[in-house]
Structures are given as structure tokens and as C-alpha cells.
C-alpha positions, 0 to 999 in steps of 0.5 A: 538589857532592852525591854521586850514589846508585851502587852500591844502600847506598852513597855514591859519591864526587864526584871518581869520579862525575866521572871516570866522566862524563869516561869516558863523554864518551869513548865513541864516541857521544860523538867528533868526528864525522869526515868520512865516504865519502862526505863525503870522496867529494863533495870529490873530485867537486867538486873535480875538476868545479871544475878543469874548470871553470876550464880551459874558462874558459881556452878562449876563444869556442870552449869555450862549449858546455863550460861549459854542459853542467860547469856543469850536470854540476857543478849535478847533482850538487851537489844529488845529493850534497847530498840523499845526505849529507842522508839521512845525517845524517837517521839520524846525527841521527835513530836509531840508537846512533850518535847515542846518549846515555847513560843508566843505571845505567852514568851519574852520575843526579845532576845536579848532576855534569855541571853541574860537568863543564860550568862546567869546559868552560866556564872552558876555554873548551870551550863547546861540550863544556859544551853537550854537559853540559847536554843531559844534566845534562838529560836525568839531572834528567828522569830523576830525576824520572820522565819518563823511563823510566832507557835504557841508550840513546836518540837525541836524536830519541827522547827529544824524542819521547816527551816531545812532548806532556807539555806543548805550552806546552814542545814549542818549547822541547823541539824547540829544545834538541833540535836546538841539542844534536845541530847543536853535537854531531852536526852540529860546529856552533861554540858561543859561551859565549853560546850555551852559556848561552842553551843552559843556561837552556834546558834550564834550564826544561825541568827546571823543567817538569812533563814527568812525565805528559801535559796533558789537553786541556780 
């Protein structure tokens, strides 16, 4: 593995770079998402209405009207809370520091550091963690080529928007990689070995593409 450039005038030991990478991955923006207050309220309402629904179904024909009303209220509550949860997820994944991707002088700027950590996590069976490191390697590589500006933190959505249109033929792949990263890390979607390998291959394709300049359409 190559050593990455640290402070001006010297090289940083690979073990030190790895420790820095692990420290970055322990920061709040990379911690396991916890259920929000809205999530807990949603679960409580569904549980309450479910108990009421079960009670009414045991009351015979006389409870038909109550059963219908309870069903309608339940459907409406689920719809309203689903929309609210969707808006909350959009805010978390599309903007704000809670969904930030660390990049800059405080992070190893050598993609090989992140690739090695991804390999280690994948070998240990942590494919979701490996996917997270693959994405960070992609960001570091794009900063290294000048395709992205070196910023302290930005969201995956902001990165995608910055690169959108550079190579139109790669835009669908860029969108797919961004959405898979968001779904896995911020959405908690499980990642298996095949999913991590597919993500790594697509990220490598983006790294190999020339995304430094916007294409000029004929």
C-alpha cells in the first residue's frame, strides 16, 4: 500500500493512515443511524391501532362499523406518518452535516488506505462497512484527480450534483452508486458480499472515468 501525503514535507506511516481512517469512520456522521422520535411515534401509533383493530374483530357483527372506522384511521395514520418519515429521510440523506462525507486535509488522501480498510472489513464479513470505505476511496480518488474540490465535508447528494454532466454516459452509474451508498449507510439496508463487490466495481469505473471537466456536447 502506498503511503499518503500528510503534513507538508513528509510521508505518514501506513499504520498511522489506517488509524486515522478508523478514527474518521467513528465520527458521528458515520455512526449507526438510531431510530428518531418520529420513528418511535410511528411504531407506537401502529401498535395502538393494531390492538384496537384486534379487539374489534372479536366483537361480532355489531362491531362492523367500528372495524371499518378503525381500518380507515389506521390507513390514514400509516400514510401520513410514511410521508413524514420519507421527508425526514430525504433531509438526512440529501442535505445537512448529518449525512456528510468526510474529505479533506484531516482524512487520508490516498484511496489505497480506504481500499485496504475495505478489503479488511470485507474479509471480516462487514460488507456494509466495506462499501462505506469503497465510497470514501472513490471520493479521495476524485479529489486526487481534481474532479472534486478538496472540501472538509459534503453530502453524497452534493457530490453527485457537482459531478453531474461531466460525462453524461456515466451519470446513471454515478446516481446508482450514490443511492446505494445512501441506502446502505443512512438507510440501514443490508449489504452482502455480492453487493459490495458490485459496488466496488462500479466505483472503480467512476474512478477510471475522466470526470475532471464537463463534456461539451456537439
